[in-house]
A tleap script that builds the chain and sets N, CA, C and O, in Angstrom:
source leaprc.protein.ff14SB
mol = sequence {
  NMET ARG HIE SER GLU GLU ASN GLY TYR ALA
  GLY GLN THR HIE PHE GLU VAL THR GLY HIE
  LYS LYS PRO TYR GLU ILE THR LEU PHE SER
  LYS LYS GLY GLU ASP TRP GLU TYR SER LEU
  HIE PHE LEU HIE GLU PRO GLY SER GLU GLU
  GLU ILE LEU ALA LEU GLU ASP GLU LEU GLU
  GLU ASN ASP GLU LEU PHE GLY GLN LEU VAL
  GLU ALA ALA MET LYS LYS VAL LYS CGLU
}
set mol.1.N position { 76.359 56.749 133.225 }
set mol.1.CA position { 76.799 56.211 131.945 }
set mol.1.C position { 75.994 56.901 130.852 }
set mol.1.O position { 74.771 57.008 130.933 }
set mol.2.N position { 76.692 57.357 129.849 }
set mol.2.CA position { 76.053 57.963 128.682 }
set mol.2.C position { 76.201 57.010 127.493 }
set mol.2.O position { 77.164 56.249 127.398 }
set mol.3.N position { 75.227 57.073 126.598 }
set mol.3.CA position { 75.305 56.260 125.389 }
set mol.3.C position { 74.825 57.078 124.204 }
set mol.3.O position { 73.808 57.768 124.276 }
set mol.4.N position { 75.570 56.989 123.117 }
set mol.4.CA position { 75.131 57.562 121.848 }
set mol.4.C position { 75.602 56.634 120.737 }
set mol.4.O position { 76.597 55.924 120.885 }
set mol.5.N position { 74.886 56.650 119.642 }
set mol.5.CA position { 75.237 55.790 118.509 }
set mol.5.C position { 76.633 56.094 117.979 }
set mol.5.O position { 77.377 55.183 117.619 }
set mol.6.N position { 76.990 57.391 117.933 }
set mol.6.CA position { 78.293 57.730 117.354 }
set mol.6.C position { 79.464 57.510 118.306 }
set mol.6.O position { 80.563 57.178 117.863 }
set mol.7.N position { 79.243 57.693 119.618 }
set mol.7.CA position { 80.358 57.603 120.571 }
set mol.7.C position { 80.358 56.358 121.440 }
set mol.7.O position { 81.346 56.097 122.127 }
set mol.8.N position { 79.296 55.591 121.433 }
set mol.8.CA position { 79.233 54.394 122.258 }
set mol.8.C position { 78.886 54.721 123.706 }
set mol.8.O position { 78.125 55.649 123.980 }
set mol.9.N position { 79.453 53.944 124.628 }
set mol.9.CA position { 79.175 54.087 126.054 }
set mol.9.C position { 80.358 54.744 126.748 }
set mol.9.O position { 81.512 54.449 126.437 }
set mol.10.N position { 80.067 55.636 127.692 }
set mol.10.CA position { 81.104 56.256 128.515 }
set mol.10.C position { 80.483 56.617 129.857 }
set mol.10.O position { 79.389 57.179 129.913 }
set mol.11.N position { 81.183 56.293 130.933 }
set mol.11.CA position { 80.661 56.625 132.250 }
set mol.11.C position { 81.633 56.282 133.355 }
set mol.11.O position { 82.717 55.752 133.114 }
set mol.12.N position { 81.226 56.593 134.571 }
set mol.12.CA position { 82.064 56.354 135.734 }
set mol.12.C position { 81.263 55.633 136.815 }
set mol.12.O position { 80.032 55.659 136.829 }
set mol.13.N position { 81.990 54.999 137.707 }
set mol.13.CA position { 81.410 54.477 138.933 }
set mol.13.C position { 82.427 54.656 140.050 }
set mol.13.O position { 83.635 54.571 139.830 }
set mol.14.N position { 81.921 54.904 141.248 }
set mol.14.CA position { 82.763 55.090 142.427 }
set mol.14.C position { 82.688 53.832 143.276 }
set mol.14.O position { 81.637 53.198 143.364 }
set mol.15.N position { 83.810 53.469 143.903 }
set mol.15.CA position { 83.806 52.270 144.734 }
set mol.15.C position { 84.960 52.302 145.720 }
set mol.15.O position { 85.911 53.071 145.575 }
set mol.16.N position { 84.849 51.447 146.724 }
set mol.16.CA position { 85.901 51.290 147.725 }
set mol.16.C position { 86.389 49.857 147.701 }
set mol.16.O position { 85.663 48.948 147.297 }
set mol.17.N position { 87.621 49.661 148.133 }
set mol.17.CA position { 88.226 48.340 148.204 }
set mol.17.C position { 88.602 48.084 149.657 }
set mol.17.O position { 89.272 48.906 150.282 }
set mol.18.N position { 88.178 46.960 150.190 }
set mol.18.CA position { 88.498 46.608 151.565 }
set mol.18.C position { 90.008 46.610 151.768 }
set mol.18.O position { 90.750 45.989 151.007 }
set mol.19.N position { 90.449 47.314 152.799 }
set mol.19.CA position { 91.871 47.380 153.114 }
set mol.19.C position { 92.605 48.536 152.460 }
set mol.19.O position { 93.753 48.813 152.809 }
set mol.20.N position { 91.963 49.218 151.514 }
set mol.20.CA position { 92.578 50.384 150.877 }
set mol.20.C position { 92.092 51.645 151.589 }
set mol.20.O position { 90.952 51.708 152.050 }
set mol.21.N position { 92.953 52.631 151.672 }
set mol.21.CA position { 92.648 53.830 152.454 }
set mol.21.C position { 91.776 54.839 151.724 }
set mol.21.O position { 91.056 55.594 152.376 }
set mol.22.N position { 91.811 54.881 150.411 }
set mol.22.CA position { 91.089 55.893 149.633 }
set mol.22.C position { 90.107 55.225 148.670 }
set mol.22.O position { 90.380 54.137 148.164 }
set mol.23.N position { 88.953 55.877 148.412 }
set mol.23.CA position { 88.009 55.358 147.414 }
set mol.23.C position { 88.515 55.641 145.993 }
set mol.23.O position { 89.393 56.477 145.780 }
set mol.24.N position { 87.937 54.923 145.040 }
set mol.24.CA position { 88.348 55.014 143.643 }
set mol.24.C position { 87.190 55.453 142.760 }
set mol.24.O position { 86.022 55.372 143.139 }
set mol.25.N position { 87.555 55.922 141.567 }
set mol.25.CA position { 86.606 56.144 140.486 }
set mol.25.C position { 87.190 55.456 139.262 }
set mol.25.O position { 88.374 55.596 138.956 }
set mol.26.N position { 86.336 54.712 138.568 }
set mol.26.CA position { 86.761 54.099 137.314 }
set mol.26.C position { 85.918 54.712 136.199 }
set mol.26.O position { 84.694 54.785 136.299 }
set mol.27.N position { 86.589 55.148 135.141 }
set mol.27.CA position { 85.928 55.677 133.956 }
set mol.27.C position { 85.969 54.581 132.905 }
set mol.27.O position { 87.031 54.035 132.605 }
set mol.28.N position { 84.815 54.263 132.350 }
set mol.28.CA position { 84.680 53.160 131.396 }
set mol.28.C position { 84.259 53.685 130.033 }
set mol.28.O position { 83.491 54.642 129.931 }
set mol.29.N position { 84.775 53.041 128.980 }
set mol.29.CA position { 84.412 53.398 127.614 }
set mol.29.C position { 84.310 52.136 126.772 }
set mol.29.O position { 85.158 51.248 126.854 }
set mol.30.N position { 83.261 52.070 125.964 }
set mol.30.CA position { 83.105 50.978 125.007 }
set mol.30.C position { 82.300 51.473 123.814 }
set mol.30.O position { 81.254 52.098 123.987 }
set mol.31.N position { 82.771 51.202 122.631 }
set mol.31.CA position { 82.059 51.619 121.420 }
set mol.31.C position { 80.716 50.894 121.294 }
set mol.31.O position { 79.706 51.512 120.957 }
set mol.32.N position { 80.703 49.581 121.567 }
set mol.32.CA position { 79.488 48.788 121.365 }
set mol.32.C position { 78.958 48.145 122.647 }
set mol.32.O position { 77.962 47.423 122.598 }
set mol.33.N position { 79.599 48.389 123.789 }
set mol.33.CA position { 79.152 47.792 125.042 }
set mol.33.C position { 79.646 46.375 125.244 }
set mol.33.O position { 79.088 45.629 126.049 }
set mol.34.N position { 80.694 45.996 124.516 }
set mol.34.CA position { 81.232 44.638 124.626 }
set mol.34.C position { 82.664 44.648 125.155 }
set mol.34.O position { 82.929 44.097 126.223 }
set mol.35.N position { 83.574 45.258 124.434 }
set mol.35.CA position { 84.971 45.363 124.867 }
set mol.35.C position { 85.151 46.719 125.535 }
set mol.35.O position { 84.840 47.757 124.952 }
set mol.36.N position { 85.658 46.697 126.769 }
set mol.36.CA position { 85.729 47.915 127.571 }
set mol.36.C position { 87.159 48.369 127.784 }
set mol.36.O position { 88.059 47.559 128.000 }
set mol.37.N position { 87.354 49.678 127.721 }
set mol.37.CA position { 88.597 50.326 128.125 }
set mol.37.C position { 88.290 51.062 129.417 }
set mol.37.O position { 87.141 51.425 129.671 }
set mol.38.N position { 89.318 51.286 130.238 }
set mol.38.CA position { 89.053 51.987 131.485 }
set mol.38.C position { 90.232 52.838 131.914 }
set mol.38.O position { 91.365 52.652 131.470 }
set mol.39.N position { 89.921 53.781 132.796 }
set mol.39.CA position { 90.919 54.614 133.455 }
set mol.39.C position { 90.578 54.596 134.939 }
set mol.39.O position { 89.447 54.893 135.322 }
set mol.40.N position { 91.542 54.254 135.765 }
set mol.40.CA position { 91.330 54.138 137.204 }
set mol.40.C position { 92.066 55.256 137.913 }
set mol.40.O position { 93.228 55.533 137.617 }
set mol.41.N position { 91.386 55.901 138.854 }
set mol.41.CA position { 92.048 56.939 139.639 }
set mol.41.C position { 91.374 57.058 141.006 }
set mol.41.O position { 90.277 56.544 141.222 }
set mol.42.N position { 92.054 57.745 141.918 }
set mol.42.CA position { 91.488 57.977 143.243 }
set mol.42.C position { 90.343 58.971 143.124 }
set mol.42.O position { 90.392 59.889 142.305 }
set mol.43.N position { 89.321 58.787 143.937 }
set mol.43.CA position { 88.106 59.586 143.810 }
set mol.43.C position { 88.303 61.046 144.207 }
set mol.43.O position { 87.973 61.938 143.426 }
set mol.44.N position { 88.826 61.311 145.387 }
set mol.44.CA position { 88.888 62.687 145.878 }
set mol.44.C position { 90.295 63.257 145.962 }
set mol.44.O position { 90.514 64.430 145.656 }
set mol.45.N position { 91.232 62.444 146.369 }
set mol.45.CA position { 92.594 62.922 146.601 }
set mol.45.C position { 93.566 61.781 146.374 }
set mol.45.O position { 93.169 60.616 146.398 }
set mol.46.N position { 94.824 62.094 146.157 }
set mol.46.CA position { 95.819 61.052 145.905 }
set mol.46.C position { 95.903 60.048 147.051 }
set mol.46.O position { 95.654 60.365 148.214 }
set mol.47.N position { 96.261 58.841 146.675 }
set mol.47.CA position { 96.431 57.771 147.647 }
set mol.47.C position { 97.703 57.003 147.357 }
set mol.47.O position { 98.605 57.495 146.679 }
set mol.48.N position { 97.762 55.806 147.872 }
set mol.48.CA position { 98.948 54.960 147.762 }
set mol.48.C position { 99.127 54.425 146.335 }
set mol.48.O position { 98.233 53.789 145.776 }
set mol.49.N position { 100.295 54.696 145.768 }
set mol.49.CA position { 100.601 54.162 144.435 }
set mol.49.C position { 100.600 52.637 144.470 }
set mol.49.O position { 100.156 51.988 143.524 }
set mol.50.N position { 101.092 52.080 145.549 }
set mol.50.CA position { 101.137 50.631 145.703 }
set mol.50.C position { 99.722 50.033 145.663 }
set mol.50.O position { 99.500 48.999 145.033 }
set mol.51.N position { 98.774 50.687 146.334 }
set mol.51.CA position { 97.400 50.178 146.357 }
set mol.51.C position { 96.733 50.273 144.987 }
set mol.51.O position { 96.068 49.328 144.560 }
set mol.52.N position { 96.899 51.390 144.298 }
set mol.52.CA position { 96.235 51.530 142.994 }
set mol.52.C position { 96.854 50.582 141.958 }
set mol.52.O position { 96.141 50.062 141.099 }
set mol.53.N position { 98.158 50.354 142.029 }
set mol.53.CA position { 98.791 49.404 141.111 }
set mol.53.C position { 98.309 47.982 141.380 }
set mol.53.O position { 98.096 47.209 140.446 }
set mol.54.N position { 98.138 47.636 142.657 }
set mol.54.CA position { 97.617 46.309 143.004 }
set mol.54.C position { 96.189 46.150 142.485 }
set mol.54.O position { 95.820 45.082 141.996 }
set mol.55.N position { 95.393 47.204 142.591 }
set mol.55.CA position { 94.020 47.151 142.087 }
set mol.55.C position { 93.999 47.032 140.566 }
set mol.55.O position { 93.195 46.274 140.023 }
set mol.56.N position { 94.853 47.758 139.878 }
set mol.56.CA position { 94.922 47.637 138.416 }
set mol.56.C position { 95.266 46.207 138.009 }
set mol.56.O position { 94.675 45.666 137.074 }
set mol.57.N position { 96.219 45.597 138.707 }
set mol.57.CA position { 96.564 44.201 138.420 }
set mol.57.C position { 95.356 43.294 138.636 }
set mol.57.O position { 95.087 42.404 137.829 }
set mol.58.N position { 94.632 43.525 139.725 }
set mol.58.CA position { 93.456 42.708 140.028 }
set mol.58.C position { 92.380 42.877 138.956 }
set mol.58.O position { 91.754 41.897 138.551 }
set mol.59.N position { 92.162 44.095 138.499 }
set mol.59.CA position { 91.165 44.330 137.450 }
set mol.59.C position { 91.545 43.639 136.147 }
set mol.59.O position { 90.672 43.157 135.424 }
set mol.60.N position { 92.825 43.585 135.842 }
set mol.60.CA position { 93.284 42.915 134.618 }
set mol.60.C position { 93.109 41.402 134.707 }
set mol.60.O position { 92.867 40.747 133.693 }
set mol.61.N position { 93.229 40.844 135.907 }
set mol.61.CA position { 93.172 39.392 136.094 }
set mol.61.C position { 91.780 38.877 136.449 }
set mol.61.O position { 91.449 37.732 136.139 }
set mol.62.N position { 90.964 39.704 137.093 }
set mol.62.CA position { 89.693 39.256 137.648 }
set mol.62.C position { 88.530 39.793 136.813 }
set mol.62.O position { 88.041 40.898 137.048 }
set mol.63.N position { 88.098 39.003 135.841 }
set mol.63.CA position { 87.004 39.412 134.953 }
set mol.63.C position { 85.699 39.632 135.714 }
set mol.63.O position { 84.907 40.501 135.351 }
set mol.64.N position { 85.474 38.854 136.761 }
set mol.64.CA position { 84.243 38.997 137.541 }
set mol.64.C position { 84.190 40.359 138.235 }
set mol.64.O position { 83.157 41.028 138.213 }
set mol.65.N position { 85.285 40.763 138.840 }
set mol.65.CA position { 85.347 42.069 139.499 }
set mol.65.C position { 85.139 43.193 138.489 }
set mol.65.O position { 84.354 44.110 138.730 }
set mol.66.N position { 85.837 43.125 137.366 }
set mol.66.CA position { 85.689 44.150 136.338 }
set mol.66.C position { 84.248 44.187 135.827 }
set mol.66.O position { 83.685 45.262 135.617 }
set mol.67.N position { 83.661 43.019 135.632 }
set mol.67.CA position { 82.278 42.941 135.177 }
set mol.67.C position { 81.302 43.578 136.154 }
set mol.67.O position { 80.321 44.194 135.737 }
set mol.68.N position { 81.558 43.435 137.442 }
set mol.68.CA position { 80.700 44.060 138.452 }
set mol.68.C position { 80.752 45.578 138.341 }
set mol.68.O position { 79.731 46.247 138.501 }
set mol.69.N position { 81.922 46.119 138.070 }
set mol.69.CA position { 82.050 47.569 137.919 }
set mol.69.C position { 81.337 48.054 136.656 }
set mol.69.O position { 80.695 49.104 136.668 }
set mol.70.N position { 81.449 47.296 135.579 }
set mol.70.CA position { 80.738 47.651 134.341 }
set mol.70.C position { 79.230 47.599 134.583 }
set mol.70.O position { 78.505 48.505 134.172 }
set mol.71.N position { 78.755 46.547 135.247 }
set mol.71.CA position { 77.327 46.429 135.536 }
set mol.71.C position { 76.830 47.597 136.380 }
set mol.71.O position { 75.750 48.129 136.125 }
set mol.72.N position { 77.599 47.995 137.372 }
set mol.72.CA position { 77.205 49.124 138.227 }
set mol.72.C position { 77.055 50.395 137.397 }
set mol.72.O position { 76.107 51.157 137.589 }
set mol.73.N position { 77.981 50.620 136.485 }
set mol.73.CA position { 77.907 51.810 135.635 }
set mol.73.C position { 76.754 51.707 134.638 }
set mol.73.O position { 76.084 52.704 134.368 }
set mol.74.N position { 76.514 50.526 134.094 }
set mol.74.CA position { 75.469 50.336 133.085 }
set mol.74.C position { 74.065 50.503 133.660 }
set mol.74.O position { 73.124 50.764 132.910 }
set mol.75.N position { 73.906 50.360 134.965 }
set mol.75.CA position { 72.587 50.525 135.577 }
set mol.75.C position { 72.065 51.944 135.415 }
set mol.75.O position { 70.879 52.205 135.612 }
set mol.76.N position { 72.950 52.851 135.057 }
set mol.76.CA position { 72.569 54.256 134.944 }
set mol.76.C position { 72.769 54.784 133.526 }
set mol.76.O position { 73.209 55.919 133.343 }
set mol.77.N position { 72.451 53.975 132.534 }
set mol.77.CA position { 72.625 54.393 131.137 }
set mol.77.C position { 71.631 55.495 130.794 }
set mol.77.O position { 70.433 55.381 131.053 }
set mol.78.N position { 72.162 56.566 130.204 }
set mol.78.CA position { 71.331 57.670 129.716 }
set mol.78.C position { 71.532 57.775 128.218 }
set mol.78.O position { 72.657 57.883 127.731 }
set mol.79.N position { 70.444 57.741 127.510 }
set mol.79.CA position { 70.513 57.851 126.046 }
set mol.79.C position { 70.664 59.301 125.647 }
set mol.79.O position { 70.741 59.610 124.457 }
savepdb mol mol.pdb
quit
């Protein structure tokens, strides 16, 4: 995760989901570290569209899961 006064926070974290065949990478962005935008994609190679769409739905509904991913990325903040 990188942080600068002019650009805010930006970074990635890699993770796996039980039952999914491919690992993911989520790219996170926030101007002030409060409201987050994200981009989700497969880490190394394409995977199941059905699985990634299900994960996107889960991230939109499950604030705790999304928060865990933000926390994982924030542990590595570089000024």
